[in-house]
N, C-alpha and C positions, 0 to 999 in steps of 0.2 A: 514561341510557346504554343503548344497544342493542348487540347483538352483530352485527357484519358478517361473515358467513361468507366473503365474497370476499377480505377482507384478514385474516381469522382473528384479530380483536381487537374489543374494545369500543370504541365510538366515540360521541362526543357529536353532537348535531344540528349544532352550529356547525362542528365539524371535518368532519362528513360533507358539509355544504354547501361548505366550502372545498375539500375534496379532489375533489368530484364536479362542481364548477361547470363548465359547458360540456357536460356529458353530457346535461343536460336544460335546457329553455329558461328555466326560472325557479325561484326559490327555493321557491315553494309546491309545485311538482311534486317538487322534491327532498325537501321536508319530508314529503310524502305517501309517497314511496318509503322514506324513513327510518323512518316509522311502521310499515311492513310488515316491517321487520327483526325477527328474534326477540329476546327479552329475554336469552336465555342460549344458549350453544352446544349444550346438550343438548335444547333445545326442538325439537319437531317442526317441520321447515320448512313454511312455509305454501304454499298452492297457487300463489302468485305465483312462488316459486322453482322449483317443479315445471314451471310453464308456461314459464319462461325456459329451463330445461334442455331441454324438449321442442322448443322453437323452435331452440335451438342445435344439437341433434342432427339436426333436419330440414335445417338449412342445411349441416351437414357432409355429409349424404347428397347433397344437391343439388350441392355442390361436387365431390364424387367423380363424379357423373354428368356435370357440366359439363366436367370434365377428361378425359372419355372412358372412364371405367370402364363395363363392360358391366352396367349395372343399369337398371331402369326409371326413366323420368323422373318426378320428384316432381310433384305437382299444382301448377301455377303459382300458383293462388289461395292455396294453403296456404303456398307460399314467400313470397308477398307478406305474408300475415298474420304469418309468422315474423319477417320483416324489420321490420314495424311493431312487433311485440311487443318486439323487442330494441333498437329505436332511438327509439321514441316514449315 
């Protein structure tokens, strides 16, 4: 069992695959992502989750810019990388 901070509970690999199926193209990728989850809620989050949060924050800034907020345009290359990080 691993602790999934996104759903705030322990989850088995089998349940993780059932609940996430469709989010990633195949079971081996889901298993790889499952293995990156912390073992316990008190464990330090790994770099993977930090990278996801950074990508998410960049896309929030991009959306604010896209909707007309008076902020500088984020780098399009970094936007593409953030999208890839969150979707691949």
